[in-house]
C-alpha positions in Angstrom: 8.6 12.8 1.6 11.5 14.5 -0.3 12.1 18.1 0.7 14.7 20.3 -0.9 15.7 23.7 0.6 18.6 26.1 0.5 21.9 24.3 1.1 25.4 25.3 2.0 28.2 22.7 1.4 30.4 22.2 4.5 32.2 19.0 3.7 35.1 17.6 5.7 36.1 15.1 3.1 34.7 15.0 -0.4 35.7 14.7 -4.1 35.8 18.2 -5.6 35.8 19.2 -9.3 36.6 22.8 -10.2 36.6 24.5 -13.6 39.4 26.9 -14.3 38.4 28.9 -17.3 39.8 32.0 -19.1 37.5 35.1 -19.5 38.3 35.1 -23.2 39.5 32.5 -25.8 43.1 31.5 -25.4 45.4 28.5 -25.1 45.2 25.5 -22.8 48.7 24.4 -21.9 48.1 21.1 -19.9 46.8 17.7 -21.1 44.2 15.5 -19.5 45.7 13.4 -16.7 48.4 15.8 -15.7 49.0 16.4 -12.0 49.3 20.2 -11.2 50.2 22.3 -8.2 48.6 25.6 -7.1 51.0 27.8 -9.1 50.9 25.7 -12.3 49.6 27.7 -15.3 46.8 25.6 -17.0 45.7 28.2 -19.6 46.7 31.6 -20.9 45.3 34.4 -23.1 46.2 37.9 -24.3 44.6 40.4 -22.0 42.1 42.9 -23.5 42.6 46.6 -22.8 40.2 47.8 -20.1 39.8 50.4 -17.3 39.5 49.9 -13.6 37.3 52.6 -11.8 37.9 53.2 -8.1 35.3 55.2 -6.1 37.9 56.9 -4.0 35.6 59.4 -2.2 33.6 56.5 -0.8 36.7 54.6 0.3 38.0 57.6 2.3 34.5 58.9 3.1 35.2 62.5 1.9 33.4 64.8 -0.6 34.1 64.0 -4.2 35.4 67.5 -5.0 38.0 67.2 -2.2 39.6 63.9 -3.3 42.6 65.6 -4.9 43.7 66.8 -1.4 44.3 63.1 -0.5 45.7 61.9 -3.8 49.4 60.9 -3.7 50.0 60.6 -7.5 49.2 62.8 -10.5 47.1 62.0 -13.5 49.2 60.2 -16.1 51.5 58.6 -13.5 52.6 55.1 -14.0 51.5 52.8 -11.2 52.7 49.5 -9.7 50.6 47.1 -7.7 50.9 48.3 -4.1 51.7 52.0 -5.0 50.1 54.3 -2.3 47.3 56.2 -4.1 45.5 57.9 -1.3 46.2 58.9 2.3 43.9 60.4 4.9 45.0 61.3 8.3 42.6 60.7 11.2 42.9 62.1 14.7 44.4 59.6 17.2 44.5 56.8 14.5 46.8 55.5 11.9 46.7 57.2 8.6 44.2 55.5 6.2 46.3 54.5 3.1 44.8 52.9 0.0 47.2 51.2 -2.4 46.9 50.6 -6.1 45.4 47.1 -6.9 46.8 46.9 -10.4 49.8 47.8 -12.5 49.0 50.5 -15.0 48.4 54.2 -15.5 46.2 56.7 -13.7 44.3 58.2 -16.6 41.8 60.5 -14.9 40.5 61.8 -11.6 36.8 62.8 -12.0 34.0 63.4 -9.5 35.6 61.4 -6.7 36.6 58.5 -9.0 40.0 57.3 -10.1 40.1 55.9 -13.6 43.1 53.5 -14.1 44.2 51.7 -17.2 45.9 48.4 -16.4 49.0 47.4 -18.3 48.2 44.9 -21.0 49.8 41.5 -21.1 49.1 37.8 -20.6 46.2 36.4 -18.5 47.5 33.3 -16.8 45.0 31.0 -15.3 46.7 29.0 -12.4 45.4 25.8 -11.0 45.2 27.2 -7.4 44.9 23.7 -5.9 47.0 20.5 -6.1 44.9 18.4 -8.4 44.6 16.4 -11.6 43.3 17.6 -15.0 40.2 15.5 -15.8 39.0 17.3 -18.9 39.9 20.2 -21.2 37.5 22.9 -22.5 39.1 23.9 -25.8 40.5 27.4 -25.9 39.1 28.2 -22.5 40.6 26.0 -19.7 40.3 22.8 -17.7 38.3 20.9 -15.1 40.4 19.9 -12.1 39.7 17.2 -9.6 41.0 16.9 -6.0 40.1 15.5 -2.7 39.6 17.5 0.5 37.4 19.9 2.4 34.9 22.3 0.9 33.1 25.3 2.4 30.6 27.4 0.4 30.2 31.1 1.2 27.5 33.7 1.0 29.5 36.7 -0.3 33.0 37.3 -1.7 35.0 40.2 -3.0 35.5 38.7 -6.5 39.1 37.5 -6.4 40.8 34.1 -6.2 43.8 33.2 -4.2 45.7 30.4 -2.4 47.8 30.3 0.7 48.3 28.7 4.1 45.3 28.9 6.5 45.9 30.7 9.7 43.2 30.9 12.4 43.5 34.4 13.9 40.8 34.5 16.5 40.1 32.1 19.4 36.3 31.7 18.8 33.9 32.2 15.9 32.5 35.2 17.7 35.7 37.2 18.0 36.6 40.2 15.8 39.9 40.6 14.1 41.4 44.0 14.9 44.6 45.6 13.7 46.4 45.1 17.0 45.9 41.3 16.8 47.5 41.0 13.3 51.1 39.5 13.5 53.8 40.7 11.1 54.3 37.3 9.6 51.0 37.0 7.8 52.7 37.2 4.4 51.3 34.4 2.2 48.6 33.5 4.7 44.8 33.3 4.4 43.5 34.5 7.8 40.4 33.2 9.5 38.3 35.3 12.0 34.8 35.5 13.4 34.2 38.9 11.8 35.8 42.2 10.8 34.3 45.6 11.0 37.2 48.1 10.7 38.7 49.4 7.4 42.1 49.6 9.2 42.1 45.8 9.6 41.9 45.3 5.9 44.4 48.0 5.3 46.9 46.3 7.5 46.4 43.0 5.8 47.1 44.6 2.5 50.3 46.2 3.7 51.5 42.9 5.1 50.7 41.0 1.9 48.1 38.6 3.3 46.7 36.2 0.6 43.1 36.3 1.8 40.6 36.7 4.6 37.8 34.3 5.7 35.2 35.8 8.1 31.7 35.1 9.3 30.6 38.6 8.4 31.5 42.1 7.5 29.3 45.2 7.7 27.6 46.5 4.5 29.6 49.8 4.7 32.8 47.8 4.0 31.6 45.7 1.1 32.3 48.3 -1.6 35.7 49.0 -0.2 36.5 45.3 0.3 36.3 44.7 -3.4 39.1 47.1 -4.0 41.7 45.3 -2.0 44.2 43.0 -3.8 43.5 40.0 -1.6 40.1 38.2 -1.6 37.6 38.5 1.2 35.3 35.5 1.8 32.2 35.7 4.0 30.6 32.5 5.3 27.5 33.7 7.1 26.2 37.2 6.1 26.6 40.9 5.8 26.3 42.5 9.2 27.8 41.5 12.6 27.2 37.8 12.7 29.6 35.2 14.2 30.9 32.5 12.0 28.8 29.3 12.1 30.4 26.9 14.6 30.6 23.9 12.1 32.5 26.1 9.6 34.9 27.6 12.2 35.6 24.1 13.6 36.5 22.7 10.2 38.8 25.7 9.6 40.4 25.2 13.0 41.0 21.5 12.1 42.6 22.7 8.8 44.9 25.3 10.4 48.3 25.3 8.7 47.0 23.6 5.6 47.2 25.0 2.1 43.8 26.3 0.9 42.3 28.1 -2.1 39.6 30.8 -2.3 37.5 30.7 -5.4 35.2 33.6 -6.0 31.6 33.4 -7.2 32.7 35.3 -10.3 35.2 32.6 -11.3 32.5 30.0 -12.0 29.3 29.8 -14.0 26.5 32.3 -13.3 24.8 31.5 -10.0 27.9 29.6 -8.7 28.8 30.3 -5.1 32.3 31.1 -3.9 34.0 28.4 -1.9 37.1 27.5 0.1 38.8 24.3 -1.0 41.4 22.6 1.3 43.1 19.9 -0.6 44.4 16.7 1.1 47.3 14.6 -0.1 45.2 11.6 -1.4 41.7 10.1 -1.5 42.7 7.1 0.6 39.9 6.2 2.9 37.4 8.3 1.2 35.0 5.5 0.7 34.1 5.6 4.4 32.5 9.0 4.1 28.9 8.9 2.8 27.9 11.4 0.2 26.0 14.5 1.4 22.7 15.5 -0.2 20.6 18.7 -0.3 17.5 16.8 0.8 16.1 17.9 4.2 15.4 15.1 6.6 15.0 14.4 10.3 18.3 15.0 12.0 19.6 17.4 9.3 21.9 20.1 10.7 20.5 23.5 9.5 21.2 27.2 9.9 18.3 29.6 10.3 18.1 32.9 8.4 15.9 36.0 8.6 13.3 35.2 11.2 14.9 36.8 14.3 17.1 33.7 14.8 19.8 34.7 12.3 22.6 32.1 12.0 21.5 29.9 14.8 22.4 26.3 14.3 20.0 23.4 15.1 18.7 20.0 14.0 15.4 19.2 12.3 13.1 17.1 14.4 9.9 17.2 12.3 9.1 18.1 8.7 5.4 19.1 8.0 3.8 17.5 5.0 1.2 20.4 4.8 1.8 24.2 5.2 1.6 25.3 8.8 0.5 28.6 10.3 3.3 30.7 11.7 3.3 33.6 14.2 2.3 36.1 11.5 -0.7 34.0 10.5 0.8 32.9 7.2 0.5 29.2 6.1 4.0 28.0 5.0 5.8 24.7 4.5 8.4 24.2 7.1 10.0 22.1 9.8 10.5 22.1 13.6 14.1 22.9 14.5 15.7 22.1 17.9 18.6 24.5 18.9 21.5 23.6 21.1 19.8 25.2 24.1 16.8 22.9 23.7 14.5 25.6 22.3 12.2 24.4 19.4 10.9 26.6 16.7 8.8 26.1 13.6 10.9 27.5 10.7 9.6 28.1 7.1 11.6 26.2 4.4 12.6 29.5 2.9 14.4 30.4 6.1 16.3 27.1 6.4 19.8 26.6 5.1 20.8 23.0 5.1 24.5 22.4 6.1 25.4 19.5 4.1 
């Protein structure tokens, strides 16, 4: 019996193809067969004029009509990326400072929102990973191929980046807090069990971190997270979950390597964000069997939304007919044995295959 279910790719060694496409028609500047590095520009286009809207009152958690009291620049002011825009003092804490994510002009402050017009110029699409160009999409970009590790996420803040992986917590359960951040994180993608404080993200912004990979962040931070200049990549869920052990272990093994974060917005509709950790060559790749998204006995799975959130286990039985669960509903599913020996029937809709 062939059973397909939700699947998350967590692959130690695999062949990876990634499209790098411009948001509008432009010029492809590399040929098929060329080897590229992460900073290599593969395509470029003229940027269209647009506006970026920032919900400042929500970021600072203040009334919309009070936002001008915290504003550090005036309407019409020229802005550079990193310019301090807002500051809010908090008793017995560091001031909360939000910095401008773009270069441009502050056009208007209205009802708690800041409306910024980015400076026009070139859009340059960089490779992000050491790879080879395997095909060209005329006027739009290229498809790159590399060999390495791949981890799919469940949520991301909509930005791409690359840098050196740095594991910042000892276990997949630990939270990264401001006091634990070292001053030398410039150019690094940090890895932590989870983050719940705005101040942690603020400090990473000030120290020019290249990215953050966490098991989870709370929902109250997701809107603010998208306004930081570095990407935030969530592997397990919105809330207070730990990072899944297989994902954390792979990242620990890759500590110090160069990695790229690709957002879900940089691929086709429905495409999930992913971490790609390139390796120098594909030598020895043939010894690794291809993974599949077919559920089978022995498959490693993660369980969602049935009171067992993010627990990892192995499938020991797959039912050919729907089975009655604790709520009296008849659903297709499988028995999963967890690390502590507990066995539960899990509906297929709540199973995430780690493949």
